[in-house]
C-alpha positions as a Markdown table, in Angstrom:
| # | Residue | x | y | z |
|---|---|---|---|---|
| 1 | Unk | 0.0 | 0.1 | 0.0 |
| 2 | Unk | 1.3 | 3.5 | -0.6 |
| 3 | Unk | 1.6 | 4.3 | 2.9 |
| 4 | Unk | 3.1 | 1.7 | 4.1 |
| 5 | Unk | 6.1 | 2.0 | 1.3 |
| 6 | Unk | 5.8 | 6.2 | 2.3 |
| 7 | Unk | 6.3 | 5.0 | 5.9 |
| 8 | Unk | 9.2 | 2.5 | 5.0 |
| 9 | Unk | 10.8 | 5.3 | 2.9 |
| 10 | Unk | 10.5 | 7.8 | 5.8 |
| 11 | Unk | 12.4 | 5.3 | 8.0 |
| 12 | Unk | 15.2 | 4.5 | 6.1 |
| 13 | Unk | 17.3 | 6.5 | 8.0 |
| 14 | Unk | 17.2 | 7.3 | 11.6 |
| 15 | Unk | 19.7 | 10.1 | 11.3 |
| 16 | Unk | 18.9 | 11.9 | 8.1 |
| 17 | Unk | 15.2 | 12.7 | 7.5 |
| 18 | Unk | 14.2 | 10.8 | 3.9 |
| 19 | Unk | 11.4 | 11.3 | 1.9 |
| 20 | Unk | 10.7 | 9.2 | -1.1 |
| 21 | Unk | 11.2 | 10.4 | -4.3 |
| 22 | Unk | 7.9 | 12.0 | -6.4 |
| 23 | Unk | 8.5 | 8.9 | -9.0 |
| 24 | Unk | 8.2 | 6.4 | -6.0 |
| 25 | Unk | 5.2 | 8.2 | -4.2 |
| 26 | Unk | 3.4 | 8.5 | -7.4 |
| 27 | Unk | 3.8 | 4.9 | -8.4 |
| 28 | Unk | 2.7 | 3.4 | -4.5 |
| 29 | Unk | -0.5 | 6.0 | -4.7 |
| 30 | Unk | -1.5 | 4.8 | -8.2 |
| 31 | Unk | -1.1 | 1.0 | -6.7 |
| 32 | Unk | -3.4 | 1.7 | -3.9 |
| 33 | Unk | -6.1 | 4.0 | -6.0 |
| 34 | Unk | -6.1 | 1.7 | -8.8 |
| 35 | Unk | -6.6 | -1.5 | -6.3 |
| 36 | Unk | -9.3 | 0.4 | -4.8 |
| 37 | Unk | -11.2 | 2.1 | -7.7 |
| 38 | Unk | -9.5 | 0.5 | -10.9 |
| 39 | Unk | -7.7 | 2.0 | -13.7 |
| 40 | Unk | -10.2 | 3.8 | -15.7 |
| 41 | Unk | -11.7 | 5.0 | -12.0 |
| 42 | Unk | -9.0 | 7.2 | -11.5 |
| 43 | Unk | -7.4 | 10.3 | -13.0 |
| 44 | Unk | -3.5 | 11.5 | -12.8 |
| 45 | Unk | -4.8 | 14.6 | -10.7 |
| 46 | Unk | -6.1 | 12.6 | -7.8 |
| 47 | Unk | -2.9 | 10.2 | -8.0 |
| 48 | Unk | -0.6 | 13.6 | -8.1 |
| 49 | Unk | -2.7 | 14.8 | -5.0 |
| 50 | Unk | -2.6 | 11.3 | -2.7 |
| 51 | Unk | 1.4 | 11.5 | -3.8 |
| 52 | Unk | 1.8 | 15.1 | -2.5 |
| 53 | Unk | 2.6 | 16.5 | -5.6 |
| 54 | Unk | 0.9 | 17.8 | -8.8 |
| 55 | Unk | 0.2 | 16.9 | -12.6 |
| 56 | Unk | 3.2 | 19.0 | -13.6 |
| 57 | Unk | 5.6 | 16.7 | -11.7 |
| 58 | Unk | 3.8 | 13.3 | -12.8 |
| 59 | Unk | 4.3 | 13.8 | -16.5 |
| 60 | Unk | 7.6 | 15.0 | -15.7 |
| 61 | Unk | 8.3 | 11.1 | -14.9 |
| 62 | Unk | 5.5 | 9.9 | -17.0 |
| 63 | Unk | 4.7 | 11.0 | -20.3 |
| 64 | Unk | 0.8 | 9.9 | -20.1 |
| 65 | Unk | -1.2 | 7.7 | -18.1 |
| 66 | Unk | -0.6 | 4.7 | -20.2 |
| 67 | Unk | 2.6 | 4.7 | -19.0 |
| 68 | Unk | 2.2 | 5.4 | -15.5 |
| 69 | Unk | -0.4 | 1.9 | -16.0 |
| 70 | Unk | 2.7 | 0.0 | -17.4 |
| 71 | Unk | 4.9 | 1.1 | -14.4 |
| 72 | Unk | 1.9 | 0.1 | -12.5 |
| 73 | Unk | 1.8 | -3.2 | -13.8 |
| 74 | Unk | 5.3 | -4.0 | -13.7 |
| 75 | Unk | 5.4 | -3.1 | -9.8 |
| 76 | Unk | 2.7 | -5.5 | -9.2 |
| 77 | Unk | 4.7 | -7.9 | -11.1 |
| 78 | Unk | 8.0 | -7.2 | -8.8 |
| 79 | Unk | 5.7 | -7.6 | -5.5 |
| 80 | Unk | 4.4 | -11.2 | -6.9 |
| 81 | Unk | 8.3 | -12.1 | -7.4 |
| 82 | Unk | 8.6 | -11.4 | -3.9 |
| 83 | Unk | 6.0 | -13.3 | -3.1 |
| 84 | Unk | 7.5 | -16.3 | -4.7 |
| 85 | Unk | 11.1 | -15.6 | -2.6 |
| 86 | Unk | 9.4 | -15.9 | 0.7 |
| 87 | Unk | 7.8 | -19.0 | -0.4 |
| 88 | Unk | 10.8 | -20.5 | -1.5 |
| 89 | Unk | 12.6 | -19.5 | 1.4 |
| 90 | Unk | 10.2 | -20.2 | 3.6 |
| 91 | Unk | 10.5 | -24.1 | 2.2 |
| 92 | Unk | 13.8 | -24.4 | 1.0 |
| 93 | Unk | 14.7 | -27.6 | -1.1 |
| 94 | Unk | 11.0 | -28.4 | -0.8 |
| 95 | Unk | 8.7 | -28.4 | -4.1 |
| 96 | Unk | 5.7 | -29.7 | -1.8 |
| 97 | Unk | 6.0 | -27.5 | 0.4 |
| 98 | Unk | 6.5 | -24.7 | -2.0 |
| 99 | Unk | 3.1 | -25.7 | -3.9 |
| 100 | Unk | 1.2 | -25.7 | -0.7 |
| 101 | Unk | 2.7 | -22.6 | 0.1 |
| 102 | Unk | 1.5 | -21.2 | -2.9 |
| 103 | Unk | -1.9 | -22.4 | -2.6 |
| 104 | Unk | -2.2 | -20.9 | 0.7 |
| 105 | Unk | -0.8 | -17.5 | 0.0 |
| 106 | Unk | -3.3 | -17.6 | -2.6 |
| 107 | Unk | -5.9 | -18.5 | -0.4 |
| 108 | Unk | -5.4 | -15.8 | 2.3 |
| 109 | Unk | -5.4 | -13.3 | -0.1 |
| 110 | Unk | -8.5 | -13.9 | -1.6 |
| 111 | Unk | -9.8 | -14.2 | 2.1 |
| 112 | Unk | -8.5 | -10.9 | 3.1 |
| 113 | Unk | -9.1 | -9.2 | -0.2 |
| 114 | Unk | -12.1 | -8.9 | -2.3 |
| 115 | Unk | -10.8 | -6.7 | -5.2 |
| 116 | Unk | -8.9 | -10.1 | -6.6 |
| 117 | Unk | -5.7 | -10.0 | -9.3 |
| 118 | Unk | -5.0 | -6.2 | -10.0 |
| 119 | Unk | -3.7 | -7.6 | -13.1 |
| 120 | Unk | -6.7 | -9.7 | -14.1 |
| 121 | Unk | -8.6 | -6.8 | -13.4 |
| 122 | Unk | -6.6 | -4.4 | -15.2 |
| 123 | Unk | -6.8 | -6.8 | -18.7 |
| 124 | Unk | -10.6 | -6.3 | -18.3 |
| 125 | Unk | -9.8 | -2.6 | -18.2 |
| 126 | Unk | -7.7 | -2.2 | -21.0 |
| 127 | Unk | -10.2 | -2.6 | -23.8 |
| 128 | Unk | -8.2 | -0.7 | -26.3 |
| 129 | Unk | -6.5 | -3.7 | -28.9 |
| 130 | Unk | -3.1 | -3.6 | -28.7 |
| 131 | Unk | -2.5 | -1.5 | -25.2 |
| 132 | Unk | 1.3 | -2.2 | -24.1 |
| 133 | Unk | -0.2 | -3.2 | -20.7 |
| 134 | Unk | -1.7 | -6.4 | -22.2 |
| 135 | Unk | 1.3 | -7.7 | -23.4 |
| 136 | Unk | 2.7 | -7.3 | -19.8 |
| 137 | Unk | -0.3 | -8.7 | -18.5 |
| 138 | Unk | -0.6 | -11.6 | -20.5 |
| 139 | Unk | 4.0 | -12.3 | -20.0 |
| 140 | Unk | 3.6 | -12.4 | -16.3 |
| 141 | Unk | 0.5 | -14.8 | -16.0 |
| 142 | Unk | 2.2 | -17.1 | -18.6 |
| 143 | Unk | 5.7 | -16.9 | -16.7 |
| 144 | Unk | 3.6 | -17.5 | -13.8 |
| 145 | Unk | 1.8 | -20.4 | -15.1 |
| 146 | Unk | 5.2 | -22.1 | -16.1 |
| 147 | Unk | 6.8 | -21.3 | -12.5 |
| 148 | Unk | 3.8 | -23.3 | -11.4 |
| 149 | Unk | 4.4 | -26.4 | -13.6 |
| 150 | Unk | 7.8 | -26.2 | -13.3 |
| 151 | Unk | 6.9 | -26.9 | -9.4 |
| 152 | Unk | 4.2 | -29.2 | -10.3 |
| 153 | Unk | 7.0 | -31.4 | -12.1 |
| 154 | Unk | 9.4 | -31.1 | -9.0 |
| 155 | Unk | 6.5 | -31.7 | -6.7 |
| 156 | Unk | 6.1 | -35.5 | -8.2 |
| 157 | Unk | 2.6 | -34.5 | -10.6 |
| 158 | Unk | 1.7 | -37.3 | -12.9 |
| 159 | Unk | 0.5 | -34.0 | -15.6 |
| 160 | Unk | 2.6 | -31.4 | -14.4 |
| 161 | Unk | 1.1 | -28.7 | -17.3 |
| 162 | Unk | -2.2 | -30.0 | -16.5 |
| 163 | Unk | -2.0 | -29.5 | -12.7 |
| 164 | Unk | -0.4 | -26.0 | -13.2 |
| 165 | Unk | -3.8 | -25.3 | -15.8 |
| 166 | Unk | -6.1 | -26.8 | -13.1 |
| 167 | Unk | -4.7 | -24.5 | -10.1 |
| 168 | Unk | -4.8 | -21.4 | -12.2 |
| 169 | Unk | -8.0 | -21.9 | -13.3 |
| 170 | Unk | -9.0 | -22.7 | -9.3 |
| 171 | Unk | -7.7 | -19.5 | -7.9 |
| 172 | Unk | -8.9 | -17.4 | -10.8 |
| 173 | Unk | -12.4 | -19.1 | -10.2 |
| 174 | Unk | -12.2 | -18.6 | -6.7 |
| 175 | Unk | -11.2 | -14.7 | -7.1 |
| 176 | Unk | -14.4 | -14.2 | -9.1 |
| 177 | Unk | -16.3 | -16.3 | -6.5 |
| 178 | Unk | -15.1 | -14.0 | -3.7 |
| 179 | Unk | -16.0 | -10.9 | -5.7 |
| 180 | Unk | -19.7 | -12.3 | -6.3 |
| 181 | Unk | -20.4 | -14.0 | -3.2 |
| 182 | Unk | -18.0 | -13.3 | -0.4 |
| 183 | Unk | -15.9 | -14.8 | 1.3 |
| 184 | Unk | -17.6 | -17.5 | 2.7 |
| 185 | Unk | -19.0 | -18.6 | -1.0 |
| 186 | Unk | -16.9 | -21.6 | -2.8 |
| 187 | Unk | -13.7 | -19.5 | -2.5 |
| 188 | Unk | -13.5 | -20.4 | 1.2 |
| 189 | Unk | -13.0 | -24.4 | 0.4 |
| 190 | Unk | -10.1 | -23.3 | -2.2 |
| 191 | Unk | -7.6 | -24.8 | -0.2 |
| 192 | Unk | -9.7 | -28.0 | 0.5 |
| 193 | Unk | -10.6 | -28.4 | -3.1 |
| 194 | Unk | -6.9 | -28.0 | -3.7 |
| 195 | Unk | -5.8 | -30.8 | -2.0 |
| 196 | Unk | -7.9 | -32.9 | -3.4 |
| 197 | Unk | -6.9 | -31.8 | -6.9 |
| 198 | Unk | -3.3 | -32.2 | -5.8 |
| 199 | Unk | -3.7 | -35.9 | -4.3 |
| 200 | Unk | -5.2 | -36.8 | -7.7 |
| 201 | Unk | -2.3 | -35.8 | -9.6 |
| 202 | Unk | -0.2 | -37.7 | -7.2 |
| 203 | Unk | 1.4 | -34.9 | -5.2 |
| 204 | Unk | 1.9 | -36.1 | -1.9 |
| 205 | Unk | 0.4 | -34.3 | 1.2 |
| 206 | Unk | 2.0 | -31.9 | 2.8 |
| 207 | Unk | 3.0 | -33.3 | 6.7 |
| 208 | Unk | 1.4 | -32.0 | 9.2 |
| 209 | Unk | 3.8 | -29.8 | 11.6 |
| 210 | Unk | 5.2 | -31.6 | 14.8 |
| 211 | Unk | 3.5 | -30.7 | 17.7 |
| 212 | Unk | 5.6 | -28.1 | 19.6 |
| 213 | Unk | 7.6 | -30.1 | 23.0 |
| 214 | Unk | 6.4 | -29.0 | 26.2 |
| 215 | Unk | 9.7 | -27.3 | 28.3 |
| 216 | Unk | 10.3 | -29.7 | 31.0 |
């Protein structure tokens, strides 16, 4: 969120006051506003105001709103990469654990945020044929699907490509369901459904965490 990024920037140095650069503030504000209201529901004046700057400064960094949209989409992709890295670090050398970790993260995000996937939402809004943002979204989604297929293969799935496609469809469907009928609808069963799907493709169950040993 924009406020979190601004806070991190302000706390970057305890000795010297540090204010995030205007470009960073603009992107962070666009991220928050686009997520809440959609790309077409927010104008550059609103973004500039939220970033504590003005349209002239915004246009010094971005030639157009479309250029800012591209930066925003790439920013969302980088955040997703960071999440993948966290999953890998939390389950080093354990593809089964990483696969379940990915699904758990997806289920948590869907439960906590009814807005769904920002990139998928952007793809719906960017209706102009040939808009460069659509290529960014397609490339990101393709990379994520391939990464997931590679993980399914490493986890021992019998048909890793098909399993990856199934997981993608489950998650995308859960996002739409969450938006339509709330978090108590079918999306609430995403993890349970996913476990059954993984088992049907030969992926072993994730071992249960060992109970903590009481101190003597």
